[in-house]
FIKOLZA-1660 file (N, C-alpha, C; in steps of 0.1 Angstrom, whole numbers, plus 5000, padded with zeros to 4 digits):
% residues 240
   i   px   py   pz ch aa at
   1 7648 8316 1818  A  M  N
   1 7643 8326 1827  A  M CA
   1 7654 8332 1835  A  M  C
   2 7654 8345 1837  A  T  N
   2 7665 8351 1844  A  T CA
   2 7661 8358 1857  A  T  C
   3 7648 8359 1860  A  H  N
   3 7644 8367 1871  A  H CA
   3 7636 8358 1881  A  H  C
   4 7642 8354 1892  A  Y  N
   4 7635 8346 1902  A  Y CA
   4 7627 8355 1912  A  Y  C
   5 7615 8352 1914  A  G  N
   5 7607 8361 1922  A  G CA
   5 7600 8356 1934  A  G  C
   6 7593 8345 1933  A  Q  N
   6 7585 8340 1944  A  Q CA
   6 7586 8325 1945  A  Q  C
   7 7588 8320 1957  A  L  N
   7 7590 8306 1960  A  L CA
   7 7577 8298 1957  A  L  C
   8 7578 8288 1949  A  L  N
   8 7567 8280 1946  A  L CA
   8 7566 8267 1955  A  L  C
   9 7578 8262 1959  A  G  N
   9 7577 8250 1967  A  G CA
   9 7591 8245 1970  A  G  C
  10 7591 8234 1978  A  D  N
  10 7604 8228 1983  A  D CA
  10 7607 8216 1975  A  D  C
  11 7620 8216 1970  A  V  N
  11 7624 8204 1962  A  V CA
  11 7636 8198 1969  A  V  C
  12 7638 8200 1982  A  S  N
  12 7650 8195 1989  A  S CA
  12 7651 8180 1988  A  S  C
  13 7639 8173 1989  A  D  N
  13 7639 8159 1988  A  D CA
  13 7634 8154 1975  A  D  C
  14 7624 8160 1970  A  D  N
  14 7618 8155 1957  A  D CA
  14 7617 8166 1947  A  D  C
  15 7605 8173 1947  A  A  N
  15 7603 8183 1937  A  A CA
  15 7592 8193 1942  A  A  C
  16 7589 8203 1934  A  A  N
  16 7579 8213 1938  A  A CA
  16 7569 8216 1927  A  A  C
  17 7558 8222 1932  A  A  N
  17 7546 8225 1924  A  A CA
  17 7537 8213 1923  A  A  C
  18 7524 8215 1918  A  G  N
  18 7515 8204 1918  A  G CA
  18 7503 8208 1909  A  G  C
  19 7494 8198 1907  A  H  N
  19 7482 8201 1900  A  H CA
  19 7470 8195 1907  A  H  C
  20 7459 8201 1907  A  S  N
  20 7447 8196 1914  A  S CA
  20 7440 8186 1906  A  S  C
  21 7431 8179 1912  A  A  N
  21 7424 8168 1905  A  A CA
  21 7415 8174 1894  A  A  C
  22 7410 8186 1896  A  E  N
  22 7401 8192 1886  A  E CA
  22 7408 8194 1872  A  E  C
  23 7421 8195 1873  A  H  N
  23 7429 8198 1860  A  H CA
  23 7435 8185 1854  A  H  C
  24 7434 8174 1862  A  A  N
  24 7442 8162 1858  A  A CA
  24 7436 8156 1845  A  A  C
  25 7423 8158 1842  A  A  N
  25 7418 8152 1830  A  A CA
  25 7422 8160 1818  A  A  C
  26 7427 8172 1820  A  D  N
  26 7430 8180 1808  A  D CA
  26 7445 8178 1803  A  D  C
  27 7452 8170 1810  A  W  N
  27 7466 8168 1806  A  W CA
  27 7467 8161 1792  A  W  C
  28 7475 8166 1783  A  P  N
  28 7476 8160 1770  A  P CA
  28 7483 8146 1771  A  P  C
  29 7483 8140 1759  A  V  N
  29 7489 8126 1759  A  V CA
  29 7504 8125 1761  A  V  C
  30 7511 8136 1760  A  H  N
  30 7525 8136 1762  A  H CA
  30 7530 8130 1775  A  H  C
  31 7521 8131 1785  A  E  N
  31 7525 8127 1799  A  E CA
  31 7523 8112 1800  A  E  C
  32 7530 8104 1792  A  S  N
  32 7528 8090 1792  A  S CA
  32 7534 8083 1804  A  S  C
  33 7545 8088 1810  A  D  N
  33 7551 8081 1822  A  D CA
  33 7550 8090 1834  A  D  C
  34 7542 8101 1834  A  G  N
  34 7541 8109 1846  A  G CA
  34 7552 8119 1848  A  G  C
  35 7561 8120 1839  A  S  N
  35 7572 8129 1840  A  S CA
  35 7570 8143 1834  A  S  C
  36 7575 8153 1840  A  V  N
  36 7576 8166 1834  A  V CA
  36 7591 8171 1835  A  V  C
  37 7594 8181 1826  A  Y  N
  37 7608 8185 1825  A  Y CA
  37 7610 8200 1826  A  Y  C
  38 7620 8204 1833  A  H  N
  38 7623 8218 1834  A  H CA
  38 7636 8221 1827  A  H  C
  39 7636 8229 1816  A  Y  N
  39 7648 8232 1809  A  Y CA
  39 7655 8244 1815  A  Y  C
  40 7668 8243 1818  A  T  N
  40 7675 8254 1824  A  T CA
  40 7690 8252 1821  A  T  C
  41 7697 8263 1823  A  D  N
  41 7712 8263 1821  A  D CA
  41 7719 8258 1834  A  D  C
  42 7732 8258 1834  A  I  N
  42 7740 8253 1845  A  I CA
  42 7738 8262 1857  A  I  C
  43 7736 8275 1855  A  K  N
  43 7733 8284 1867  A  K CA
  43 7720 8281 1873  A  K  C
  44 7710 8278 1865  A  G  N
  44 7697 8275 1870  A  G CA
  44 7697 8262 1878  A  G  C
  45 7704 8252 1872  A  L  N
  45 7705 8239 1879  A  L CA
  45 7712 8240 1892  A  L  C
  46 7723 8248 1893  A  K  N
  46 7730 8250 1905  A  K CA
  46 7721 8257 1916  A  K  C
  47 7714 8266 1911  A  G  N
  47 7705 8273 1920  A  G CA
  47 7694 8264 1927  A  G  C
  48 7689 8255 1919  A  I  N
  48 7679 8246 1924  A  I CA
  48 7685 8236 1933  A  I  C
  49 7697 8231 1930  A  L  N
  49 7704 8221 1939  A  L CA
  49 7709 8228 1952  A  L  C
  50 7714 8240 1951  A  D  N
  50 7719 8247 1963  A  D CA
  50 7708 8251 1972  A  D  C
  51 7697 8255 1967  A  S  N
  51 7686 8261 1975  A  S CA
  51 7676 8250 1979  A  S  C
  52 7675 8239 1971  A  G  N
  52 7664 8229 1973  A  G CA
  52 7651 8235 1970  A  G  C
  53 7650 8245 1962  A  H  N
  53 7637 8251 1959  A  H CA
  53 7635 8254 1944  A  H  C
  54 7622 8254 1940  A  I  N
  54 7619 8259 1927  A  I CA
  54 7613 8273 1929  A  I  C
  55 7617 8283 1922  A  W  N
  55 7612 8296 1923  A  W CA
  55 7604 8300 1910  A  W  C
  56 7594 8308 1912  A  G  N
  56 7586 8312 1901  A  G CA
  56 7591 8326 1896  A  G  C
  57 7589 8328 1883  A  T  N
  57 7593 8341 1877  A  T CA
  57 7580 8349 1874  A  T  C
  58 7581 8362 1878  A  H  N
  58 7570 8371 1875  A  H CA
  58 7567 8371 1860  A  H  C
  59 7554 8371 1856  A  V  N
  59 7551 8370 1842  A  V CA
  59 7557 8381 1833  A  V  C
  60 7559 8392 1839  A  A  N
  60 7565 8403 1832  A  A CA
  60 7579 8401 1828  A  A  C
  61 7586 8391 1835  A  Y  N
  61 7600 8389 1832  A  Y CA
  61 7603 8375 1825  A  Y  C
  62 7592 8369 1820  A  L  N
  62 7594 8357 1812  A  L CA
  62 7601 8360 1799  A  L  C
  63 7607 8350 1793  A  N  N
  63 7614 8352 1780  A  N CA
  63 7605 8359 1770  A  N  C
  64 7593 8356 1770  A  D  N
  64 7583 8363 1762  A  D CA
  64 7573 8369 1771  A  D  C
  65 7574 8382 1774  A  S  N
  65 7566 8388 1784  A  S CA
  65 7551 8390 1778  A  S  C
  66 7550 8388 1765  A  Q  N
  66 7536 8390 1759  A  Q CA
  66 7528 8377 1761  A  Q  C
  67 7533 8367 1766  A  E  N
  67 7526 8354 1767  A  E CA
  67 7513 8356 1776  A  E  C
  68 7515 8363 1788  A  F  N
  68 7504 8364 1797  A  F CA
  68 7493 8374 1790  A  F  C
  69 7498 8384 1784  A  S  N
  69 7489 8394 1777  A  S CA
  69 7481 8386 1767  A  S  C
  70 7487 8377 1760  A  Y  N
  70 7480 8369 1750  A  Y CA
  70 7468 8362 1756  A  Y  C
  71 7471 8356 1768  A  G  N
  71 7460 8348 1775  A  G CA
  71 7449 8357 1779  A  G  C
  72 7452 8369 1785  A  V  N
  72 7442 8378 1790  A  V CA
  72 7433 8383 1778  A  V  C
  73 7440 8388 1768  A  E  N
  73 7433 8393 1756  A  E CA
  73 7424 8382 1749  A  E  C
  74 7429 8370 1749  A  A  N
  74 7422 8359 1743  A  A CA
  74 7409 8356 1751  A  A  C
  75 7411 8356 1764  A  I  N
  75 7400 8353 1773  A  I CA
  75 7389 8364 1772  A  I  C
  76 7393 8377 1772  A  C  N
  76 7384 8388 1770  A  C CA
  76 7376 8387 1757  A  C  C
  77 7383 8384 1747  A  A  N
  77 7376 8382 1734  A  A CA
  77 7366 8371 1734  A  A  C
  78 7370 8360 1741  A  M  N
  78 7361 8348 1742  A  M CA
  78 7349 8352 1750  A  M  C
  79 7351 8359 1761  A  I  N
  79 7340 8363 1770  A  I CA
  79 7330 8372 1762  A  I  C
  80 7336 8381 1755  A  A  N
  80 7328 8390 1747  A  A CA
  80 7319 8383 1736  A  A  C
  81 7326 8373 1729  A  R  N
  81 7318 8365 1719  A  R CA
  81 7308 8357 1726  A  R  C
  82 7311 8351 1738  A  Y  N
  82 7301 8343 1745  A  Y CA
  82 7289 8351 1750  A  Y  C
  83 7292 8364 1754  A  G  N
  83 7282 8373 1758  A  G CA
  83 7272 8376 1747  A  G  C
  84 7278 8379 1735  A  E  N
  84 7270 8382 1723  A  E CA
  84 7262 8370 1719  A  E  C
  85 7268 8359 1720  A  H  N
  85 7261 8346 1716  A  H CA
  85 7249 8345 1726  A  H  C
  86 7251 8347 1739  A  V  N
  86 7239 8346 1748  A  V CA
  86 7229 8356 1745  A  V  C
  87 7233 8368 1741  A  K  N
  87 7223 8379 1738  A  K CA
  87 7216 8375 1725  A  K  C
  88 7223 8370 1715  A  A  N
  88 7216 8366 1702  A  A CA
  88 7207 8354 1704  A  A  C
  89 7209 8346 1713  A  S  N
  89 7201 8334 1715  A  S CA
  89 7188 8337 1722  A  S  C
  90 7186 8350 1726  A  G  N
  90 7173 8354 1731  A  G CA
  90 7172 8352 1746  A  G  C
  91 7183 8349 1753  A  Q  N
  91 7183 8347 1767  A  Q CA
  91 7183 8361 1773  A  Q  C
  92 7180 8362 1786  A  A  N
  92 7178 8375 1793  A  A CA
  92 7190 8384 1791  A  A  C
  93 7186 8397 1789  A  E  N
  93 7196 8408 1787  A  E CA
  93 7206 8409 1799  A  E  C
  94 7200 8406 1810  A  L  N
  94 7208 8407 1823  A  L CA
  94 7219 8397 1823  A  L  C
  95 7216 8385 1817  A  R  N
  95 7226 8374 1817  A  R CA
  95 7238 8379 1807  A  R  C
  96 7235 8384 1796  A  S  N
  96 7245 8389 1787  A  S CA
  96 7253 8400 1793  A  S  C
  97 7246 8410 1799  A  S  N
  97 7254 8421 1806  A  S CA
  97 7263 8416 1816  A  S  C
  98 7259 8406 1824  A  A  N
  98 7267 8400 1835  A  A CA
  98 7280 8394 1829  A  A  C
  99 7279 8388 1817  A  I  N
  99 7291 8382 1811  A  I CA
  99 7300 8393 1805  A  I  C
 100 7294 8402 1798  A  L  N
 100 7302 8412 1792  A  L CA
 100 7309 8422 1802  A  L  C
 101 7303 8424 1813  A  S  N
 101 7309 8433 1823  A  S CA
 101 7322 8427 1830  A  S  C
 102 7324 8415 1828  A  V  N
 102 7336 8408 1834  A  V CA
 102 7349 8414 1828  A  V  C
 103 7349 8417 1815  A  C  N
 103 7361 8420 1808  A  C CA
 103 7369 8432 1814  A  C  C
 104 7361 8442 1817  A  N  N
 104 7368 8454 1823  A  N CA
 104 7376 8451 1835  A  N  C
 105 7370 8442 1844  A  N  N
 105 7377 8439 1856  A  N CA
 105 7388 8429 1854  A  N  C
 106 7388 8421 1843  A  V  N
 106 7399 8413 1840  A  V CA
 106 7411 8422 1835  A  V  C
 107 7408 8432 1827  A  L  N
 107 7418 8441 1822  A  L CA
 107 7424 8449 1834  A  L  C
 108 7416 8453 1843  A  R  N
 108 7421 8460 1855  A  R CA
 108 7430 8452 1863  A  R  C
 109 7427 8439 1864  A  A  N
 109 7435 8430 1872  A  A CA
 109 7449 8428 1864  A  A  C
 110 7448 8428 1851  A  Q  N
 110 7460 8427 1843  A  Q CA
 110 7470 8438 1845  A  Q  C
 111 7464 8450 1846  A  E  N
 111 7472 8462 1848  A  E CA
 111 7480 8461 1861  A  E  C
 112 7473 8456 1872  A  L  N
 112 7480 8455 1885  A  L CA
 112 7490 8444 1885  A  L  C
 113 7487 8433 1878  A  I  N
 113 7496 8422 1877  A  I CA
 113 7509 8426 1870  A  I  C
 114 7507 8433 1859  A  E  N
 114 7519 8437 1852  A  E CA
 114 7528 8447 1860  A  E  C
 115 7522 8454 1869  A  D  N
 115 7530 8463 1878  A  D CA
 115 7539 8455 1887  A  D  C
 116 7533 8446 1895  A  D  N
 116 7541 8441 1905  A  D CA
 116 7536 8427 1911  A  D  C
 117 7524 8424 1910  A  F  N
 117 7517 8415 1919  A  F CA
 117 7516 8400 1915  A  F  C
 118 7522 8396 1904  A  G  N
 118 7521 8382 1900  A  G CA
 118 7511 8381 1888  A  G  C
 119 7508 8369 1884  A  P  N
 119 7513 8356 1890  A  P CA
 119 7528 8353 1887  A  P  C
 120 7533 8344 1894  A  F  N
 120 7546 8339 1892  A  F CA
 120 7546 8325 1886  A  F  C
 121 7555 8322 1877  A  V  N
 121 7554 8310 1869  A  V CA
 121 7567 8303 1869  A  V  C
 122 7566 8290 1870  A  A  N
 122 7578 8281 1867  A  A CA
 122 7573 8272 1856  A  A  C
 123 7581 8270 1846  A  C  N
 123 7577 8263 1834  A  C CA
 123 7583 8249 1834  A  C  C
 124 7574 8239 1830  A  F  N
 124 7578 8225 1828  A  F CA
 124 7572 8221 1815  A  F  C
 125 7578 8211 1809  A  S  N
 125 7573 8205 1797  A  S CA
 125 7571 8190 1798  A  S  C
 126 7561 8185 1790  A  M  N
 126 7559 8171 1790  A  M CA
 126 7568 8164 1780  A  M  C
 127 7576 8172 1773  A  S  N
 127 7586 8167 1764  A  S CA
 127 7600 8168 1769  A  S  C
 128 7607 8157 1770  A  G  N
 128 7621 8158 1776  A  G CA
 128 7632 8161 1766  A  G  C
 129 7628 8162 1753  A  D  N
 129 7639 8164 1743  A  D CA
 129 7633 8172 1732  A  D  C
 130 7630 8185 1735  A  D  N
 130 7624 8194 1725  A  D CA
 130 7634 8204 1720  A  D  C
 131 7637 8205 1707  A  L  N
 131 7647 8213 1702  A  L CA
 131 7645 8228 1705  A  L  C
 132 7633 8233 1704  A  S  N
 132 7630 8247 1706  A  S CA
 132 7633 8251 1720  A  S  C
 133 7631 8242 1730  A  Q  N
 133 7633 8245 1744  A  Q CA
 133 7648 8243 1747  A  Q  C
 134 7655 8234 1741  A  W  N
 134 7670 8233 1743  A  W CA
 134 7676 8247 1738  A  W  C
 135 7671 8252 1727  A  R  N
 135 7676 8264 1722  A  R CA
 135 7672 8276 1730  A  R  C
 136 7659 8277 1734  A  G  N
 136 7654 8288 1741  A  G CA
 136 7657 8290 1755  A  G  C
 137 7658 8279 1763  A  Y  N
 137 7659 8279 1777  A  Y CA
 137 7671 8273 1783  A  Y  C
 138 7677 8263 1777  A  A  N
 138 7688 8255 1783  A  A CA
 138 7701 8261 1781  A  A  C
 139 7704 8267 1770  A  N  N
 139 7717 8274 1768  A  N CA
 139 7729 8264 1770  A  N  C
 140 7728 8252 1764  A  G  N
 140 7738 8242 1766  A  G CA
 140 7737 8235 1779  A  G  C
 141 7725 8236 1786  A  G  N
 141 7724 8231 1799  A  G CA
 141 7716 8217 1800  A  G  C
 142 7705 8218 1807  A  F  N
 142 7699 8205 1811  A  F CA
 142 7683 8206 1810  A  F  C
 143 7677 8194 1809  A  A  N
 143 7663 8192 1811  A  A CA
 143 7661 8183 1823  A  A  C
 144 7657 8189 1834  A  I  N
 144 7656 8182 1847  A  I CA
 144 7643 8175 1847  A  I  C
 145 7643 8162 1850  A  Q  N
 145 7631 8154 1850  A  Q CA
 145 7625 8154 1864  A  Q  C
 146 7612 8156 1865  A  F  N
 146 7604 8155 1877  A  F CA
 146 7593 8145 1876  A  F  C
 147 7589 8139 1887  A  D  N
 147 7577 8130 1887  A  D CA
 147 7566 8140 1891  A  D  C
 148 7556 8140 1882  A  S  N
 148 7545 8150 1884  A  S CA
 148 7537 8147 1896  A  S  C
 149 7536 8134 1900  A  Q  N
 149 7529 8131 1913  A  Q CA
 149 7536 8136 1925  A  Q  C
 150 7549 8135 1925  A  I  N
 150 7557 8141 1936  A  I CA
 150 7556 8156 1936  A  I  C
 151 7556 8162 1924  A  L  N
 151 7553 8176 1924  A  L CA
 151 7540 8180 1931  A  L  C
 152 7530 8172 1928  A  K  N
 152 7517 8174 1934  A  K CA
 152 7518 8173 1949  A  K  C
 153 7525 8163 1954  A  E  N
 153 7525 8160 1968  A  E CA
 153 7533 8169 1976  A  E  C
 154 7543 8175 1970  A  S  N
 154 7553 8184 1977  A  S CA
 154 7550 8199 1976  A  S  C
 155 7539 8202 1969  A  V  N
 155 7537 8217 1968  A  V CA
 155 7533 8223 1981  A  V  C
 156 7538 8235 1983  A  K  N
 156 7535 8243 1996  A  K CA
 156 7527 8255 1993  A  K  C
 157 7519 8258 2004  A  Q  N
 157 7511 8270 2003  A  Q CA
 157 7519 8283 2002  A  Q  C
 158 7515 8292 1993  A  T  N
 158 7521 8305 1992  A  T CA
 158 7514 8314 2001  A  T  C
 159 7521 8321 2010  A  T  N
 159 7515 8329 2020  A  T CA
 159 7517 8344 2018  A  T  C
 160 7524 8349 2008  A  L  N
 160 7526 8363 2006  A  L CA
 160 7513 8370 2003  A  L  C
 161 7511 8382 2009  A  P  N
 161 7498 8389 2006  A  P CA
 161 7497 8394 1992  A  P  C
 162 7485 8397 1988  A  T  N
 162 7483 8402 1974  A  T CA
 162 7475 8415 1975  A  T  C
 163 7478 8424 1965  A  Q  N
 163 7471 8436 1964  A  Q CA
 163 7462 8437 1952  A  Q  C
 164 7460 8425 1946  A  L  N
 164 7451 8424 1935  A  L CA
 164 7437 8427 1939  A  L  C
 165 7428 8431 1930  A  P  N
 165 7414 8433 1934  A  P CA
 165 7407 8420 1938  A  P  C
 166 7413 8413 1946  A  I  N
 166 7407 8400 1950  A  I CA
 166 7409 8399 1965  A  I  C
 167 7397 8396 1972  A  A  N
 167 7397 8397 1986  A  A CA
 167 7403 8384 1993  A  A  C
 168 7403 8373 1986  A  E  N
 168 7407 8361 1992  A  E CA
 168 7423 8360 1993  A  E  C
 169 7427 8350 2000  A  S  N
 169 7441 8348 2002  A  S CA
 169 7448 8343 1989  A  S  C
 170 7461 8343 1989  A  A  N
 170 7468 8339 1977  A  A CA
 170 7466 8324 1974  A  A  C
 171 7465 8320 1961  A  P  N
 171 7462 8306 1958  A  P CA
 171 7474 8297 1960  A  P  C
 172 7471 8284 1962  A  V  N
 172 7481 8274 1963  A  V CA
 172 7487 8272 1949  A  V  C
 173 7500 8272 1948  A  P  N
 173 7506 8269 1934  A  P CA
 173 7502 8256 1929  A  P  C
 174 7499 8256 1916  A  E  N
 174 7495 8243 1909  A  E CA
 174 7502 8242 1896  A  E  C
 175 7502 8229 1892  A  L  N
 175 7508 8226 1879  A  L CA
 175 7497 8225 1869  A  L  C
 176 7495 8235 1860  A  H  N
 176 7485 8236 1850  A  H CA
 176 7490 8232 1837  A  H  C
 177 7482 8224 1829  A  P  N
 177 7486 8221 1816  A  P CA
 177 7483 8233 1807  A  P  C
 178 7492 8236 1798  A  V  N
 178 7490 8248 1789  A  V CA
 178 7481 8243 1777  A  V  C
 179 7471 8252 1774  A  E  N
 179 7462 8249 1763  A  E CA
 179 7466 8258 1751  A  E  C
 180 7468 8251 1740  A  Y  N
 180 7473 8258 1728  A  Y CA
 180 7462 8260 1717  A  Y  C
 181 7452 8251 1717  A  L  N
 181 7442 8251 1706  A  L CA
 181 7431 8260 1709  A  L  C
 182 7428 8270 1700  A  P  N
 182 7417 8280 1703  A  P CA
 182 7404 8274 1706  A  P  C
 183 7400 8263 1700  A  E  N
 183 7386 8258 1703  A  E CA
 183 7386 8252 1717  A  E  C
 184 7397 8246 1722  A  R  N
 184 7397 8241 1735  A  R CA
 184 7399 8252 1745  A  R  C
 185 7406 8263 1742  A  Q  N
 185 7406 8275 1750  A  Q CA
 185 7392 8281 1752  A  Q  C
 186 7385 8282 1741  A  S  N
 186 7371 8287 1742  A  S CA
 186 7362 8279 1751  A  S  C
 187 7364 8266 1750  A  A  N
 187 7355 8257 1758  A  A CA
 187 7358 8258 1772  A  A  C
 188 7371 8260 1776  A  R  N
 188 7375 8262 1790  A  R CA
 188 7369 8275 1796  A  R  C
 189 7370 8285 1788  A  V  N
 189 7365 8298 1792  A  V CA
 189 7349 8298 1794  A  V  C
 190 7343 8291 1784  A  A  N
 190 7328 8290 1785  A  A CA
 190 7324 8282 1798  A  A  C
 191 7331 8271 1801  A  R  N
 191 7328 8264 1813  A  R CA
 191 7330 8272 1825  A  R  C
 192 7341 8280 1825  A  L  N
 192 7343 8289 1837  A  L CA
 192 7332 8299 1839  A  L  C
 193 7328 8305 1828  A  I  N
 193 7317 8315 1829  A  I CA
 193 7304 8308 1834  A  I  C
 194 7301 8297 1828  A  D  N
 194 7289 8289 1832  A  D CA
 194 7289 8286 1847  A  D  C
 195 7301 8283 1852  A  D  N
 195 7302 8280 1866  A  D CA
 195 7298 8292 1875  A  D  C
 196 7300 8304 1870  A  H  N
 196 7298 8316 1878  A  H CA
 196 7287 8324 1874  A  H  C
 197 7279 8320 1864  A  I  N
 197 7269 8329 1857  A  I CA
 197 7258 8333 1867  A  I  C
 198 7254 8324 1876  A  D  N
 198 7243 8328 1885  A  D CA
 198 7247 8339 1894  A  D  C
 199 7259 8338 1900  A  E  N
 199 7263 8349 1909  A  E CA
 199 7267 8362 1901  A  E  C
 200 7271 8360 1889  A  L  N
 200 7274 8372 1881  A  L CA
 200 7261 8380 1877  A  L  C
 201 7251 8373 1874  A  V  N
 201 7238 8379 1872  A  V CA
 201 7233 8387 1884  A  V  C
 202 7235 8380 1896  A  H  N
 202 7231 8387 1908  A  H CA
 202 7239 8399 1911  A  H  C
 203 7252 8399 1907  A  A  N
 203 7261 8410 1909  A  A CA
 203 7257 8422 1901  A  A  C
 204 7251 8420 1889  A  V  N
 204 7247 8431 1880  A  V CA
 204 7236 8439 1887  A  V  C
 205 7227 8433 1894  A  G  N
 205 7216 8440 1901  A  G CA
 205 7219 8444 1915  A  G  C
 206 7231 8441 1920  A  D  N
 206 7234 8444 1934  A  D CA
 206 7241 8458 1935  A  D  C
 207 7233 8467 1941  A  D  N
 207 7238 8481 1943  A  D CA
 207 7245 8483 1956  A  D  C
 208 7246 8473 1964  A  T  N
 208 7251 8475 1978  A  T CA
 208 7266 8474 1979  A  T  C
 209 7273 8470 1967  A  V  N
 209 7287 8468 1967  A  V CA
 209 7294 8479 1959  A  V  C
 210 7304 8486 1964  A  S  N
 210 7312 8495 1956  A  S CA
 210 7324 8489 1951  A  S  C
 211 7329 8492 1939  A  G  N
 211 7340 8486 1933  A  G CA
 211 7337 8473 1927  A  G  C
 212 7346 8464 1926  A  I  N
 212 7344 8451 1920  A  I CA
 212 7336 8442 1930  A  I  C
 213 7325 8436 1925  A  H  N
 213 7317 8428 1933  A  H CA
 213 7324 8415 1936  A  H  C
 214 7322 8409 1948  A  P  N
 214 7329 8397 1952  A  P CA
 214 7327 8385 1942  A  P  C
 215 7315 8385 1935  A  A  N
 215 7313 8375 1925  A  A CA
 215 7323 8376 1914  A  A  C
 216 7325 8388 1910  A  Q  N
 216 7335 8390 1899  A  Q CA
 216 7349 8388 1904  A  Q  C
 217 7352 8392 1916  A  Q  N
 217 7365 8389 1922  A  Q CA
 217 7368 8374 1921  A  Q  C
 218 7358 8366 1924  A  R  N
 218 7360 8351 1924  A  R CA
 218 7363 8346 1910  A  R  C
 219 7356 8352 1900  A  L  N
 219 7359 8348 1887  A  L CA
 219 7372 8352 1882  A  L  C
 220 7376 8365 1885  A  V  N
 220 7389 8370 1881  A  V CA
 220 7400 8361 1887  A  V  C
 221 7398 8357 1900  A  R  N
 221 7408 8349 1906  A  R CA
 221 7410 8336 1899  A  R  C
 222 7400 8331 1892  A  R  N
 222 7402 8318 1884  A  R CA
 222 7407 8321 1870  A  R  C
 223 7404 8333 1865  A  I  N
 223 7408 8337 1852  A  I CA
 223 7423 8339 1851  A  I  C
 224 7429 8344 1862  A  I  N
 224 7444 8347 1861  A  I CA
 224 7452 8335 1859  A  I  C
 225 7451 8324 1866  A  P  N
 225 7459 8312 1863  A  P CA
 225 7455 8306 1849  A  P  C
 226 7442 8308 1845  A  L  N
 226 7438 8303 1832  A  L CA
 226 7445 8311 1821  A  L  C
 227 7446 8324 1823  A  A  N
 227 7453 8332 1813  A  A CA
 227 7468 8328 1812  A  A  C
 228 7474 8325 1823  A  A  N
 228 7488 8321 1823  A  A CA
 228 7490 8308 1817  A  A  C
 229 7480 8300 1815  A  S  N
 229 7481 8286 1809  A  S CA
 229 7475 8285 1795  A  S  C
 230 7474 8297 1788  A  M  N
 230 7470 8297 1775  A  M CA
 230 7480 8303 1766  A  M  C
 231 7484 8296 1755  A  K  N
 231 7494 8302 1746  A  K CA
 231 7490 8300 1731  A  K  C
 232 7496 8307 1723  A  H  N
 232 7493 8306 1708  A  H CA
 232 7496 8292 1703  A  H  C
 233 7488 8288 1694  A  K  N
 233 7490 8274 1689  A  K CA
 233 7503 8272 1682  A  K  C
 234 7511 8282 1678  A  K  N
 234 7524 8280 1672  A  K CA
 234 7534 8274 1682  A  K  C
 235 7531 8275 1695  A  F  N
 235 7540 8269 1705  A  F CA
 235 7535 8255 1710  A  F  C
 236 7526 8249 1702  A  L  N
 236 7521 8236 1706  A  L CA
 236 7532 8226 1709  A  L  C
 237 7543 8226 1702  A  G  N
 237 7553 8216 1703  A  G CA
 237 7560 8216 1717  A  G  C
 238 7559 8228 1724  A  E  N
 238 7565 8229 1737  A  E CA
 238 7559 8220 1748  A  E  C
 239 7546 8217 1746  A  A  N
 239 7539 8208 1755  A  A CA
 239 7541 8211 1769  A  A  C
 240 7538 8224 1773  A  E  N
 240 7540 8228 1787  A  E CA
 240 7529 8224 1796  A  E  C
% end
């Protein structure tokens, strides 16, 4: 990665970034000893040691800038299929409409994100010796080993304002496991929609709010990090 954009945390003593308890059960079996690895070249290593910080890269400046778009488009397709499934199952039309209406607002958020507003990503792997990452990220450099528990404990709150169509404050950086398998990606999206379906149905019939309804804002807020943690199955070996 070549573009450092937003501070994720302080590694002056230990390390930065973290993951919440709700994601812990999703970690793949690669994390046998609790370690994660950050592949970087000598310049990246020096920057981390000199500053004592891990910085996130804007998704538009990742080595593969299409990764985030893949996640957003995959989620929209999954939401659409889920909405059609709900409709075909004979459940209330309002419920299906509530699900299907989310996609437009997800795509609107993507447009703003790609302009300027994040998310910012720092990449770690659960594999400390992966050939594709040595070639793609290290450039003859290093795989820096971090204790994932220390990452969790040392994460700091991000306080920069956001101009996304989301009224709440910026989220705390977290260490999210990347999901590569389509069936598991679909299951995560379905769970997310189910968590919000009641308020989404209410939003469809609420004429008192102009623009994006707060219920949809809350869902989009959760979809953004999910999109950033979904990749094509051909990258499964990276174990991010």
